[in-house]
C-alpha positions in Angstrom: 120.3 118.8 113.7 116.8 116.9 113.6 116.4 113.6 115.0 115.9 112.1 111.4 119.1 113.6 110.2 120.8 112.3 113.5 119.7 108.8 112.6 120.7 108.8 109.1 123.9 110.0 109.8 124.6 107.3 112.1 122.7 104.6 110.2 123.4 104.1 106.4 120.4 101.7 106.0 117.8 104.0 107.6 116.2 105.0 104.2 116.0 101.4 103.0 115.3 99.5 106.2 111.9 97.8 106.0 109.3 99.5 108.3 105.8 98.1 109.2 102.5 99.8 108.2 102.2 101.8 111.7 105.5 103.2 111.0 104.7 104.1 107.7 101.5 105.6 108.5 103.3 107.7 111.1 105.8 108.9 108.8 103.3 110.0 106.1 101.0 111.5 108.9 98.2 109.4 107.4 96.3 106.4 109.0 97.0 102.8 108.6 93.4 102.6 107.0 94.6 104.9 104.2 97.6 102.9 103.6 95.5 99.6 103.1 93.0 101.5 100.9 95.9 102.6 98.6 97.2 99.2 98.5 93.9 97.9 97.4 93.0 100.6 95.1 96.3 101.9 93.9 97.9 105.2 94.0 99.9 104.8 97.3 103.6 104.4 98.0 105.4 101.4 96.8 105.3 98.6 99.5 107.0 95.2 99.7 104.6 92.0 100.2 106.5 90.0 102.9 103.7 87.3 103.4 100.0 87.1 102.7 99.2 89.3 105.4 102.5 91.3 106.3 103.4 94.4 104.4 106.4 96.5 104.6 107.6 100.1 103.4 111.1 101.7 102.9 111.2 105.5 103.9 112.9 105.9 100.9 109.9 104.9 98.7 107.7 106.9 101.0 110.0 109.9 100.4 109.7 109.4 96.7 105.8 109.3 96.8 105.9 112.3 98.8 108.1 114.3 96.4 106.0 113.0 93.5 103.3 114.6 95.0 104.8 118.1 95.7 103.2 121.0 93.6 103.6 124.8 93.2 99.9 125.8 93.0 96.6 124.5 93.6 95.4 124.0 90.1 98.3 121.4 89.6 97.0 118.0 88.7 97.8 115.1 91.3 98.9 111.8 89.6 
């Protein structure tokens, strides 16, 4: 069993708990700067604006965003 599977089996809120942009970037294997650009330009995963300078994500929203980008061939259009 993978670490993520063990965490979800012991923690019912794992996928819905808010995480910061550094944790979200790690989850996606992208940079924090990429997340920041997506928030300004659009096209990135859904996020929660906690305050003027504080942003959070849920793993569920990150996973939905990943799943929306799954393709079966290189000619498939990305959203």
